[in-house]
C-alpha positions as CSV (number, residue, x, y, z in Angstrom):
1,M,0.0,0.0,0.0
2,S,1.3,3.4,-0.9
3,L,0.0,6.3,1.1
4,S,-2.8,8.2,-0.6
5,N,-2.6,11.8,-1.6
6,V,-5.1,12.6,1.2
7,S,-2.9,10.9,3.8
8,I,0.3,12.5,2.5
9,R,-1.3,16.0,2.8
10,K,-2.4,15.2,6.3
11,L,1.1,14.0,7.2
12,E,2.6,17.2,5.8
13,L,0.1,19.3,7.8
14,L,1.0,17.4,11.0
15,G,4.7,17.9,10.3
16,R,4.2,21.6,10.0
17,L,2.1,21.6,13.2
18,S,4.9,19.8,15.0
19,S,7.5,22.2,13.7
20,V,5.4,25.2,14.8
21,T,5.0,23.6,18.2
22,H,8.7,23.2,18.6
23,D,9.4,26.7,17.6
24,L,6.8,28.0,20.1
25,E,8.5,25.9,22.8
26,E,11.9,27.5,22.0
27,I,10.4,31.0,22.1
28,A,8.9,30.2,25.5
29,R,12.4,29.0,26.7
30,N,13.8,32.5,26.3
31,Q,14.3,33.6,22.7
32,G,14.9,30.2,21.3
33,K,17.8,28.9,23.3
34,E,18.9,25.3,22.7
35,D,16.8,22.6,24.3
36,P,19.1,21.3,27.1
37,S,17.4,17.9,27.0
38,A,18.1,17.5,23.3
39,K,21.8,18.4,24.0
40,K,22.0,15.7,26.7
41,T,20.3,13.1,24.5
42,L,22.5,13.7,21.6
43,G,25.6,14.3,23.6
44,R,27.0,10.8,22.8
45,F,26.6,11.4,19.1
46,R,29.7,12.9,17.4
47,L,30.8,13.2,13.8
48,S,33.7,10.9,12.9
49,D,37.2,12.1,12.6
50,P,37.5,14.6,9.7
51,K,40.4,12.6,8.3
52,N,38.0,9.8,7.5
53,W,35.4,11.9,5.9
54,N,34.3,11.3,2.4
55,Q,31.2,12.7,0.6
56,T,29.1,9.6,1.2
57,S,29.9,9.0,4.8
58,L,29.6,12.7,5.7
59,L,26.2,13.0,4.1
60,S,25.1,9.8,5.8
61,E,26.2,11.0,9.2
62,L,24.6,14.4,8.8
63,A,21.4,12.9,7.6
64,L,21.3,10.6,10.6
65,F,22.0,13.5,12.9
66,V,19.1,15.5,11.5
67,L,16.8,12.5,11.6
68,R,17.6,11.7,15.2
69,R,17.3,15.3,16.3
70,S,14.0,15.8,14.6
71,L,12.5,12.6,16.1
72,I,13.8,13.4,19.6
73,T,12.2,16.8,19.6
74,G,8.9,15.4,18.2
75,R,9.3,16.7,14.7
76,S,8.9,15.1,11.3
77,A,8.0,11.7,12.8
78,L,5.3,10.9,10.2
79,E,7.3,12.2,7.3
80,I,10.2,9.9,8.3
81,Y,7.7,7.0,8.8
82,S,6.3,7.6,5.3
83,I,9.8,7.7,3.8
84,G,10.7,4.4,5.5
85,K,7.5,2.7,4.3
86,Q,7.9,3.9,0.7
87,L,11.4,2.5,0.7
88,G,10.2,-0.8,2.1
89,L,7.5,-1.1,-0.6
90,T,10.1,-0.8,-3.3
91,C,11.9,-3.9,-2.1
92,K,11.1,-7.4,-3.4
93,V,10.9,-9.9,-0.6
94,K,9.4,-13.4,-1.0
95,S,10.1,-15.0,2.3
96,E,10.8,-14.2,6.0
97,G,14.5,-15.2,5.4
98,E,14.9,-12.7,2.6
99,L,13.3,-10.0,4.7
100,K,15.7,-10.6,7.6
101,A,18.7,-10.7,5.2
102,L,17.7,-7.4,3.7
103,L,17.4,-5.8,7.1
104,G,20.8,-7.1,8.0
105,R,22.3,-5.5,5.0
106,A,20.8,-2.2,6.2
107,G,22.4,-2.6,9.6
108,I,19.2,-3.8,11.4
109,E,19.4,-7.1,13.3
110,C,16.0,-8.7,13.1
111,L,15.5,-11.2,16.0
112,S,12.0,-12.5,15.2
113,I,8.9,-12.0,13.1
114,K,5.7,-13.4,14.6
115,G,2.2,-13.7,13.3
116,L,2.8,-13.3,9.5
117,S,0.0,-15.7,8.7
118,E,-2.1,-15.3,11.8
119,G,-3.1,-11.7,11.7
120,R,-1.4,-9.1,13.8
121,V,2.4,-9.1,13.3
122,V,5.0,-8.4,15.9
123,V,8.6,-7.7,14.8
124,T,11.6,-7.6,17.2
125,I,15.0,-6.1,16.3
126,R,18.1,-5.8,18.4
127,S,19.8,-2.9,16.7
128,G,18.3,-0.1,14.7
129,I,19.5,2.9,12.7
130,T,17.8,5.6,14.8
131,T,18.6,4.4,18.4
132,S,22.4,3.9,17.9
133,E,24.6,6.7,19.3
134,I,21.9,8.4,21.3
135,G,21.2,8.5,25.0
136,P,17.9,7.9,26.9
137,V,14.8,9.5,25.5
138,K,11.3,9.7,26.8
139,K,9.4,8.5,23.7
140,P,10.0,5.8,21.1
141,V,11.9,7.3,18.1
142,C,12.3,4.4,15.6
143,Y,9.7,5.8,13.1
144,F,12.0,5.1,10.1
145,E,12.4,1.5,11.2
146,A,8.6,1.2,11.8
147,G,7.9,2.5,8.3
148,L,10.5,0.3,6.7
149,L,9.2,-2.8,8.4
150,A,5.7,-1.9,7.5
151,G,6.6,-1.6,3.8
152,L,8.6,-4.9,3.7
153,V,5.9,-6.9,5.6
154,E,3.2,-5.5,3.4
155,R,5.1,-6.6,0.3
156,L,5.7,-10.0,1.8
157,R,2.1,-10.8,2.8
158,G,0.3,-8.6,0.3
159,K,-1.9,-7.0,2.9
160,T,-2.1,-3.4,4.1
161,T,0.3,-3.1,7.0
162,D,1.5,-0.4,9.4
163,F,3.6,-0.6,12.5
164,K,3.6,1.2,15.9
165,E,6.8,0.9,18.0
166,S,5.6,-0.6,21.3
167,Q,9.0,-0.9,22.9
168,C,12.1,1.2,22.1
169,S,15.7,0.4,23.3
170,A,16.4,4.1,23.7
171,V,13.5,4.4,26.2
172,S,13.9,1.2,28.2
173,S,16.9,-0.7,29.6
174,K,16.2,-3.6,27.2
175,D,18.4,-3.7,24.1
176,V,15.6,-4.6,21.8
177,C,12.9,-2.6,19.9
178,R,9.5,-4.2,19.3
179,F,7.0,-3.2,16.6
180,V,3.3,-4.1,16.6
181,D,1.1,-4.3,13.5
182,T,-1.5,-1.6,13.7
183,E,-3.5,0.7,11.4
184,L,-2.4,4.0,10.1
185,Y,-4.2,6.6,12.2
186,L,-4.8,8.8,9.2
187,A,-5.6,6.3,6.6
188,A,-7.2,7.5,3.4
189,G,-10.7,8.8,4.2
190,N,-10.4,8.1,7.9
191,D,-10.0,10.7,10.6
192,R,-10.0,8.3,13.5
193,P,-8.3,4.9,14.1
194,A,-10.3,1.7,13.9
195,R,-11.5,0.3,17.3
196,G,-8.5,-1.2,19.1
197,A,-5.9,0.1,16.6
198,L,-2.7,1.7,17.9
199,S,-1.9,5.2,16.6
200,I,1.5,5.7,15.0
201,L,1.1,9.4,15.4
202,P,3.3,11.1,18.0
203,I,0.3,12.8,19.6
204,D,1.8,12.3,23.0
205,Q,4.8,14.5,22.0
206,Y,2.6,17.5,22.6
207,S,2.5,18.8,26.2
208,E,-0.7,19.9,27.8
209,E,0.4,23.5,27.5
210,N,0.9,23.0,23.8
211,I,-2.4,21.4,23.3
212,R,-4.2,24.2,25.2
213,L,-2.3,26.8,23.2
214,L,-2.9,25.2,19.9
215,T,-6.6,24.6,20.7
216,S,-7.0,28.2,21.7
217,L,-5.2,29.4,18.5
218,A,-7.3,27.1,16.3
219,S,-10.5,28.3,17.9
220,H,-9.7,31.9,17.3
221,A,-8.4,31.1,13.8
222,L,-11.6,29.2,12.9
223,T,-13.7,32.0,14.2
224,A,-11.9,34.6,12.1
225,I,-12.0,32.4,9.0
226,E,-15.7,31.7,9.4
227,N,-16.5,35.4,10.0
228,T,-14.4,36.3,6.9
229,L,-16.3,33.7,4.8
230,L,-19.7,35.0,6.1
231,F,-18.6,38.6,5.4
232,E,-17.5,37.6,1.9
233,K,-20.7,35.7,1.2
234,A,-22.8,38.6,2.3
235,R,-20.7,41.1,0.3
236,R,-21.0,38.9,-2.8
237,Q,-24.7,38.5,-2.4
238,S,-25.1,42.3,-2.1
239,V,-23.3,43.0,-5.4
240,I,-23.9,39.9,-7.6
241,D,-27.0,39.3,-9.6
242,N,-28.4,35.9,-8.6
243,L,-29.7,34.9,-12.0
244,T,-26.8,35.8,-14.3
245,G,-23.8,35.8,-12.0
246,V,-22.6,39.2,-13.2
247,Y,-22.7,42.4,-11.0
248,N,-26.0,44.0,-10.1
249,H,-27.3,47.5,-10.5
250,R,-26.0,48.6,-7.1
251,Y,-22.4,47.6,-7.9
252,F,-22.6,49.2,-11.3
253,Q,-23.6,52.5,-9.8
254,Q,-20.6,52.3,-7.3
255,S,-18.2,51.3,-10.1
256,L,-19.4,54.1,-12.4
257,R,-18.7,56.7,-9.8
258,I,-15.3,55.3,-9.0
259,E,-14.3,55.1,-12.6
260,W,-15.7,58.6,-13.2
261,K,-13.4,60.1,-10.6
262,R,-10.4,58.1,-11.7
263,A,-10.9,59.2,-15.3
264,E,-11.0,62.9,-14.2
265,R,-8.0,62.5,-12.0
266,H,-5.8,60.7,-14.6
267,K,-7.3,62.3,-17.7
268,Q,-8.2,58.9,-19.1
269,P,-11.3,57.9,-21.1
270,V,-14.1,55.7,-19.9
271,T,-17.0,54.5,-22.1
272,L,-20.4,53.1,-21.0
273,V,-22.3,50.6,-23.1
274,M,-26.0,50.1,-22.4
275,I,-27.4,46.9,-23.8
276,D,-31.0,45.6,-24.3
277,V,-32.0,42.1,-25.5
278,D,-34.1,42.5,-28.6
279,R,-37.6,41.1,-28.5
280,F,-37.1,39.5,-25.1
281,K,-40.8,39.7,-24.3
282,E,-41.5,37.5,-27.3
283,I,-39.0,34.9,-26.1
284,N,-40.8,34.8,-22.7
285,D,-44.2,34.6,-24.3
286,T,-43.2,32.0,-26.8
287,Y,-40.8,29.7,-24.9
288,G,-41.5,30.6,-21.3
289,H,-39.7,32.4,-18.6
290,I,-37.3,29.5,-17.8
291,K,-36.0,29.7,-21.4
292,G,-35.8,33.4,-21.1
293,D,-33.7,33.1,-18.0
294,K,-31.3,30.8,-19.8
295,V,-31.0,33.3,-22.6
296,L,-30.1,36.1,-20.1
297,K,-27.5,33.8,-18.4
298,H,-26.0,32.8,-21.8
299,I,-25.7,36.4,-23.0
300,A,-24.2,37.5,-19.7
301,S,-21.5,34.8,-19.9
302,L,-20.6,35.9,-23.4
303,F,-20.1,39.5,-22.1
304,V,-17.7,38.2,-19.5
305,Q,-15.8,36.0,-21.9
306,N,-15.2,38.8,-24.4
307,L,-14.2,41.6,-22.0
308,R,-11.1,42.4,-19.9
309,D,-10.8,41.8,-16.2
310,I,-10.9,45.5,-15.5
311,D,-14.2,45.9,-17.4
312,V,-17.5,45.8,-15.4
313,V,-20.4,43.6,-16.6
314,S,-23.6,44.4,-14.8
315,R,-27.3,43.5,-15.1
316,Y,-28.9,46.9,-15.1
317,G,-32.4,45.5,-14.7
318,G,-34.8,43.1,-16.5
319,D,-33.2,42.3,-19.9
320,E,-30.9,45.3,-19.8
321,F,-27.1,45.1,-19.2
322,A,-24.4,47.7,-18.7
323,L,-20.8,47.4,-19.7
324,L,-18.4,49.8,-18.1
325,L,-15.1,50.1,-20.0
326,P,-12.3,52.0,-18.2
327,Q,-9.4,53.4,-20.1
328,T,-11.4,52.9,-23.3
329,D,-12.5,55.6,-25.7
330,V,-15.5,55.3,-28.0
331,K,-13.5,53.9,-30.9
332,G,-12.2,51.1,-28.8
333,A,-15.7,50.5,-27.4
334,Q,-17.0,50.1,-31.0
335,V,-14.6,47.3,-31.6
336,V,-15.9,45.6,-28.5
337,A,-19.5,46.2,-29.6
338,Q,-18.9,44.6,-33.0
339,R,-17.2,41.6,-31.4
340,I,-20.1,41.1,-29.0
341,L,-22.7,41.3,-31.7
342,K,-20.8,38.7,-33.7
343,V,-20.5,36.1,-31.0
344,I,-24.1,36.5,-29.8
345,G,-25.4,36.1,-33.3
346,K,-23.4,32.8,-33.6
347,G,-24.1,31.3,-30.3
348,E,-27.8,31.7,-29.5
349,E,-30.1,29.0,-31.0
350,L,-33.2,31.3,-30.8
351,G,-31.5,33.9,-33.0
352,T,-31.4,36.4,-30.2
353,T,-29.8,39.7,-30.9
354,V,-29.0,42.7,-28.8
355,S,-29.0,46.5,-29.3
356,M,-26.3,48.7,-27.8
357,G,-25.9,52.4,-27.0
358,L,-22.3,53.7,-26.5
359,A,-21.3,56.9,-24.8
360,E,-17.9,58.2,-23.8
361,K,-17.3,60.5,-20.8
362,S,-16.7,64.1,-22.0
363,K,-16.6,67.6,-20.6
364,K,-20.3,68.2,-21.5
365,F,-21.3,65.5,-18.9
366,R,-21.3,67.0,-15.4
367,E,-22.0,63.8,-13.5
368,P,-22.3,60.0,-14.0
369,D,-26.0,60.1,-14.5
370,D,-25.5,62.3,-17.6
371,L,-23.3,59.5,-19.1
372,I,-26.1,56.9,-18.4
373,A,-28.7,59.2,-20.0
374,A,-26.5,59.6,-23.1
375,A,-25.9,55.9,-23.5
376,D,-29.7,55.3,-23.0
377,K,-30.5,57.7,-25.8
378,A,-28.0,55.9,-28.1
379,L,-29.6,52.6,-27.1
380,L,-33.1,53.8,-28.1
381,K,-31.8,54.8,-31.5
382,A,-30.1,51.4,-32.0
383,K,-33.4,49.6,-31.2
384,K,-35.3,51.8,-33.6
385,K,-33.0,50.5,-36.3
386,G,-34.4,47.0,-35.8
387,G,-32.0,45.5,-33.3
388,G,-28.7,43.7,-33.7
389,A,-26.9,47.1,-34.0
390,F,-25.2,49.7,-31.9
391,F,-25.4,53.5,-31.9
392,V,-22.9,56.0,-30.6
393,H,-23.7,59.2,-28.7
394,P,-22.9,61.7,-30.0
395,P,-22.9,60.1,-33.5
396,D,-19.7,60.4,-35.5
397,S,-18.5,59.3,-38.9
398,A,-16.7,56.3,-37.4
399,S,-19.7,54.7,-35.7
400,K,-21.2,51.9,-37.8
401,S,-23.2,48.8,-36.9
402,P,-22.7,45.4,-38.6
403,K,-25.8,46.4,-40.7
404,G,-23.9,49.5,-41.9
405,K,-26.1,51.8,-39.7
406,G,-24.8,54.2,-37.1
């Protein structure tokens, strides 16, 4: 069994939590001074004489040092277990003898393997990789060996296997380590261990103070997150049109006033496009309101797909839409209008068309409502031409609809 993506993500999260906990402990011990217990525990471990160093041996010793230090301080236990198991699963073992021989080549003396065919498996080893060269510790630390054994035994018997270290030579006076077949605490899709299963998680590495602190932090964090989500949901509901998913009339009015002031401050153009769905009442009367709603949603989605992120697409009301185009003059807006007329003409099975009125902010407009009124007038002229066209206010020689009218 390889750990699922869900399990790996949970292991990574737990590793981060363990790391944060350790950092909090160091801060509490006066600006992150070294843990005296860790110094004492690792006091026996020394790097070999520099004269004997080579790249391979040095990297191996450093890796072991980091591994032991992490495990002793309650960090990275599950990541190390996972690495061991993945390694074990890559090995081909067909018998108990092959398994013991492979462990021996890795420097692990396996004394016995019981229960391979009976159910729960118990493995006893005399020497391990993790426990050598370290002094007494308070908790079992052979997570790499537990993972490695789990992977090997799983390959051997073809059944999902995970191990918990029930006895560690670094904790007790006995010179053996014992591992008991259990179930992975955070197996795919499970948040709790099965009844009677032993957890491989180092949950007892956390002190009561840490648990209270983390619980308090989590409680406040969850409250803040939930409040933020509620606020965002309420904000979205207040500015989004429920039917079409584009902005509503209220947000349009706010955006228009913002862009109006920005255009005045930076001397930039801004153009408003008012849009009306042609013969929409006939669609409702002929096909029903459900079909009419689908037409509105479809047209709104085409607006969004064919505009920039900075443009504002709003449902002005009923079958009317408003497009606010910042930093766009009326000539650029005509290009947009032609593109929209083209895609709507191709995509709607009922042959729906739209009429559009374009107006660019100019000095003769004193306030945003004047711009709306101008675009509305242009829209009315476009509709009088039979629909499927746009009209520019004030009219100029460059304004043309696809029908050649402007």
